[in-house]
C-alpha positions as CSV (number, residue, x, y, z in Angstrom):
1,M,6.8,18.4,-3.8
2,L,6.0,15.2,-1.8
3,T,3.5,13.2,-3.4
4,L,1.1,10.5,-1.8
5,I,-0.5,7.7,-4.3
6,V,-3.4,6.1,-2.2
7,L,-4.4,2.7,-4.3
8,A,-8.0,2.7,-3.6
9,A,-9.1,0.4,-6.9
10,G,-9.5,-2.9,-4.9
11,L,-12.6,-4.6,-5.3
12,G,-12.9,-5.8,-1.7
13,R,-13.9,-9.3,-2.1
14,R,-13.2,-10.9,1.0
15,F,-14.9,-8.0,2.5
16,G,-17.6,-8.0,0.7
17,A,-18.2,-3.7,0.8
18,D,-15.7,-0.8,-0.5
19,K,-13.5,-0.8,2.7
20,Q,-11.9,2.3,1.2
21,I,-15.0,4.6,2.4
22,V,-16.5,2.7,5.3
23,R,-16.8,4.9,8.4
24,V,-14.8,3.7,11.5
25,G,-13.9,6.7,13.2
26,P,-15.8,7.9,16.2
27,Q,-17.3,11.2,14.0
28,G,-17.8,9.1,10.8
29,Q,-14.1,9.5,9.3
30,T,-12.7,6.3,7.1
31,L,-9.6,4.4,7.7
32,L,-8.0,6.3,5.0
33,D,-9.0,10.0,6.5
34,F,-6.4,8.8,9.2
35,T,-4.1,8.6,6.9
36,L,-4.2,11.5,5.2
37,H,-4.1,13.0,8.5
38,D,-1.1,11.7,8.9
39,A,0.2,12.5,5.5
40,W,-0.4,16.4,5.8
41,R,1.1,16.3,9.1
42,A,4.7,14.6,7.2
43,G,4.2,17.4,5.0
44,F,3.0,15.4,1.7
45,G,1.4,18.3,-0.2
46,R,-0.2,16.5,-2.9
47,V,-2.6,13.0,-3.0
48,V,-3.3,10.9,-5.9
49,F,-6.3,8.5,-5.7
50,V,-6.0,4.9,-7.8
51,L,-9.6,4.6,-8.0
52,R,-12.3,2.1,-10.0
53,P,-14.6,4.4,-12.0
54,D,-17.6,3.8,-9.8
55,L,-15.6,5.3,-6.7
56,V,-14.5,8.8,-8.9
57,Q,-17.7,10.5,-7.5
58,P,-17.8,9.1,-4.2
59,F,-14.2,10.0,-3.2
60,A,-14.8,13.4,-4.5
61,E,-18.0,13.5,-2.4
62,V,-16.0,12.4,0.5
63,F,-12.3,13.5,0.9
64,G,-13.2,16.8,-1.4
65,P,-15.0,18.7,1.5
66,R,-12.8,17.9,4.2
67,W,-9.2,18.1,2.7
68,G,-9.3,19.9,-0.5
69,R,-8.0,23.0,1.4
70,R,-5.2,21.3,3.1
71,L,-3.9,19.3,0.5
72,E,-4.1,19.2,-3.2
73,L,-6.0,16.5,-4.2
74,R,-6.2,14.6,-7.5
75,S,-7.5,11.4,-9.1
76,V,-6.8,8.9,-12.0
77,V,-8.8,5.8,-12.9
78,Q,-6.7,2.2,-13.2
79,D,-7.9,1.1,-16.6
80,P,-6.9,-2.3,-17.1
81,S,-6.6,-1.4,-21.2
82,D,-4.2,0.6,-19.8
83,L,-0.6,-1.1,-20.7
84,P,2.8,-0.5,-22.1
85,S,2.7,0.1,-25.9
86,G,2.8,-3.0,-27.7
87,V,1.4,-4.8,-25.3
88,A,-2.2,-6.2,-25.5
89,A,-4.2,-8.0,-22.6
90,P,-5.3,-11.6,-22.7
91,A,-8.9,-12.6,-23.4
92,R,-10.7,-12.9,-20.0
93,R,-9.2,-10.7,-18.0
94,E,-11.6,-9.6,-15.5
95,K,-10.0,-7.5,-13.0
96,P,-7.3,-5.2,-12.6
97,W,-3.8,-6.4,-12.7
98,G,-2.6,-5.3,-9.1
99,T,-0.6,-2.7,-6.9
100,L,2.2,-2.7,-9.6
101,H,-0.1,-1.7,-12.3
102,A,-2.2,0.8,-9.7
103,T,0.8,2.2,-8.6
104,W,1.9,2.6,-12.5
105,S,-1.3,4.4,-13.1
106,A,-0.7,7.3,-11.2
107,R,2.5,8.4,-13.3
108,A,1.4,11.6,-14.8
109,Q,0.5,13.0,-11.5
110,A,3.2,11.6,-9.6
111,S,6.4,13.9,-8.3
112,E,9.7,12.7,-8.2
113,R,9.3,12.3,-4.2
114,C,6.6,9.8,-3.7
115,A,5.2,7.2,-1.7
116,V,2.5,4.8,-2.3
117,V,-0.1,3.6,1.2
118,N,-3.0,1.3,0.4
119,A,-6.2,3.1,1.6
120,D,-7.6,-0.1,4.0
121,D,-4.5,0.0,6.1
122,L,-3.8,2.9,8.8
123,Y,-0.2,2.8,8.9
124,G,0.5,5.6,12.1
125,G,2.0,9.0,12.1
126,D,5.5,7.7,13.0
127,A,5.7,5.7,9.9
128,L,4.4,8.5,7.6
129,A,6.7,10.6,9.1
130,A,9.9,8.6,8.8
131,V,9.0,8.0,5.5
132,A,8.6,12.0,4.8
133,R,12.0,12.4,6.1
134,E,14.0,9.8,4.3
135,L,12.4,10.8,1.2
136,R,13.8,14.8,1.9
137,A,17.0,13.5,2.5
138,A,17.4,11.2,-0.8
139,P,18.8,12.7,-3.7
140,V,16.7,12.3,-7.3
141,E,18.9,10.4,-9.2
142,G,16.3,9.7,-12.1
143,D,15.7,6.5,-13.6
144,Q,18.8,4.7,-13.3
145,A,19.8,5.0,-9.3
146,L,16.3,4.7,-7.1
147,Q,16.7,5.3,-3.5
148,A,13.7,3.5,-1.5
149,C,12.6,3.2,1.6
150,L,9.8,1.2,3.9
151,P,8.8,0.6,7.2
152,G,9.2,-3.0,8.1
153,Y,6.4,-4.0,10.3
154,P,7.1,-7.3,12.3
155,L,4.9,-10.0,11.3
156,A,2.9,-10.9,14.5
157,G,1.7,-7.1,14.6
158,T,-0.2,-7.5,11.0
159,L,-2.4,-10.6,11.4
160,S,-6.4,-10.5,11.4
161,S,-8.2,-13.0,13.6
162,A,-10.6,-13.0,11.3
163,G,-9.0,-15.2,8.6
164,T,-5.6,-15.2,6.8
165,V,-3.7,-12.3,5.0
166,N,-1.1,-12.1,2.5
167,R,2.6,-10.2,3.4
168,G,5.6,-9.0,1.5
169,A,8.4,-10.9,4.1
170,C,11.6,-8.9,4.1
171,R,15.5,-10.1,4.2
172,V,17.2,-7.3,5.9
173,R,20.8,-6.4,6.7
174,D,22.1,-3.7,8.4
175,G,18.8,-1.7,7.5
176,W,18.7,-2.2,4.0
177,L,16.4,-4.8,2.1
178,L,17.9,-7.7,0.4
179,G,14.6,-8.8,-1.4
180,V,10.9,-9.2,-0.7
181,H,8.4,-12.7,-1.3
182,E,4.4,-13.1,-1.0
183,V,4.4,-15.2,1.7
184,T,0.4,-15.9,1.3
185,E,-2.5,-17.8,3.6
186,I,-0.9,-16.6,7.0
187,A,-3.0,-17.0,10.3
188,R,-1.7,-18.1,14.2
189,D,-2.9,-21.5,14.4
190,S,-4.2,-23.0,17.8
191,D,-0.4,-23.3,19.1
192,G,-0.1,-20.4,18.5
193,T,2.5,-20.2,15.9
194,V,2.4,-18.2,12.5
195,R,2.0,-20.4,9.7
196,G,2.0,-19.2,5.5
197,R,2.6,-20.6,2.1
198,R,5.9,-19.4,1.0
199,G,4.9,-20.5,-2.8
200,D,1.8,-21.4,-5.0
201,D,2.4,-25.6,-4.3
202,A,4.2,-25.5,-1.1
203,A,2.1,-26.8,2.3
204,R,2.0,-24.0,5.0
205,S,5.2,-23.6,7.2
206,A,6.3,-21.8,10.9
207,L,7.2,-18.5,10.2
208,D,9.2,-16.5,12.4
209,A,6.5,-14.0,14.1
210,D,9.3,-11.1,14.2
211,T,9.9,-11.0,10.7
212,P,9.4,-7.9,9.1
213,V,7.4,-7.2,6.4
214,S,6.0,-4.9,3.3
215,M,2.6,-3.6,4.3
216,N,2.2,-1.8,0.9
217,L,3.9,1.7,2.5
218,W,6.7,2.1,0.0
219,G,8.9,5.8,-0.9
220,W,11.5,6.4,-3.4
221,S,13.1,9.4,-4.8
222,G,14.0,9.2,-9.0
223,R,11.6,8.5,-11.1
224,P,10.5,4.5,-11.4
225,W,8.3,4.7,-14.0
226,R,9.9,3.2,-16.8
227,A,11.3,0.3,-15.0
228,M,7.8,-0.4,-13.8
229,E,6.7,-0.2,-17.6
230,E,9.4,-2.6,-18.1
231,A,8.4,-4.9,-15.9
232,L,4.5,-4.8,-16.6
233,A,5.2,-5.7,-20.0
234,R,7.2,-8.6,-18.9
235,F,4.6,-9.4,-16.7
236,V,1.7,-9.1,-19.0
237,A,3.4,-10.9,-22.1
238,D,4.3,-14.0,-20.0
239,P,2.1,-17.0,-21.3
240,S,2.4,-19.3,-18.5
241,R,0.9,-16.7,-15.8
242,P,-2.6,-17.6,-15.2
243,P,-5.0,-15.1,-16.9
244,Q,-6.1,-13.4,-13.7
245,A,-2.5,-12.9,-12.0
246,E,-1.5,-9.8,-10.5
247,A,1.4,-8.1,-10.4
248,Y,2.6,-6.6,-6.8
249,L,4.8,-3.7,-6.1
250,P,6.8,-5.4,-3.7
251,A,7.9,-7.9,-6.3
252,F,9.3,-5.0,-8.6
253,W,10.9,-3.7,-5.7
254,D,12.3,-6.8,-4.7
255,A,13.8,-7.2,-8.5
256,Q,14.6,-3.8,-8.9
257,V,17.2,-4.4,-5.8
258,R,18.5,-7.8,-6.8
259,Q,19.2,-6.2,-9.9
260,G,21.3,-3.5,-8.3
261,R,19.0,-1.0,-9.8
262,A,17.8,0.5,-6.5
263,R,18.7,0.8,-2.7
264,C,15.8,0.4,-0.2
265,R,16.4,1.6,3.1
266,V,14.0,-0.6,5.9
267,L,12.8,1.7,8.5
268,P,11.8,0.6,11.8
269,A,8.1,0.8,12.0
270,P,6.3,1.5,15.4
271,A,3.6,-0.8,16.5
272,G,-0.5,0.4,16.1
273,W,-0.7,-1.0,12.1
274,V,-4.5,-1.5,11.5
275,G,-6.4,-2.4,8.2
276,L,-9.7,-4.1,7.0
277,T,-9.2,-7.2,5.1
278,H,-12.3,-9.4,6.3
279,P,-15.8,-7.9,8.0
280,G,-14.3,-9.3,11.2
281,D,-11.7,-6.7,11.5
282,L,-14.4,-3.7,11.7
283,D,-14.8,-3.9,15.4
284,L,-10.8,-4.3,16.1
285,V,-10.2,-1.0,13.8
286,R,-12.8,1.2,15.4
287,G,-11.6,0.3,18.6
288,H,-8.0,1.3,17.8
289,V,-9.1,4.4,15.9
290,R,-11.2,5.6,19.1
291,A,-7.9,5.0,21.4
292,L,-6.1,7.1,19.0
293,C,-9.1,9.6,19.0
294,R,-8.8,9.5,22.9
295,A,-4.9,9.9,22.9
296,G,-5.7,13.5,21.4
297,G,-3.5,12.9,18.1
298,Y,-6.2,14.1,15.7
299,G,-8.2,16.7,17.4
300,D,-7.9,18.6,14.2
301,M,-9.1,16.3,12.1
302,P,-12.0,17.3,10.1
303,S,-15.3,15.2,11.0
304,A,-17.7,13.4,8.2
305,P,-20.9,15.0,7.8
306,A,-24.2,13.0,9.4
């Protein structure tokens, strides 16, 4: 079975609300409804929502009636105290540990062919279908030889006119990932140049607008959980990290690829990604999904109750 892990425990500080369940579709659908439709059409059978405790009931009420007959829906809570054995959380930890920890939180509910997505991004049906095909074709080789994939979206198509964004910039050779690193505070400046910060202390510099970036849609065959646990243990135990630092999923796959523990195919990503980061993104997202619905691709999607 193909499993889709949905990261939905974020606090939405920049957006100012629970963007995971805000209505964007012409019949009251959320952005995640469109992703679930795309996953169902691509052949995913199980969905695991990774949630905050206060979102468990809203998610059951919103998505259970709409998708419970088409998909096997499960939920797990991202608990900051759920850490590798022998690792203690530092004092003053006030938020979850990031996307790597969120993904690891779903380990007991996952299958050996998984993909992970953000609840507040819409990746496109073609992207989910391409990942599903890759997962079906890839061998399952256990803990030691992971086969991964991700759609590489052109950077310029993932910007927000409402504020800066962070992206995982990919280095690719012959369709295979060589590495991925976090670039922050990315925006198009008044002169049209895309600029971002390549490190915490670096000045914002010009970026290639065609750079393929990770939008946190990753797929893999095998069992990455032990490697994720080891990476989390190192991250949490590192005394040099700020108390509120987060462990990011792209950094995990970067390390696995560079250490020769995984191979990751970078799939061509179609145009059409949209996501909710800032309140100003909402009108663009609503316009995008209205156009998708008018084009006829979501005629069999369940509508939201009034």
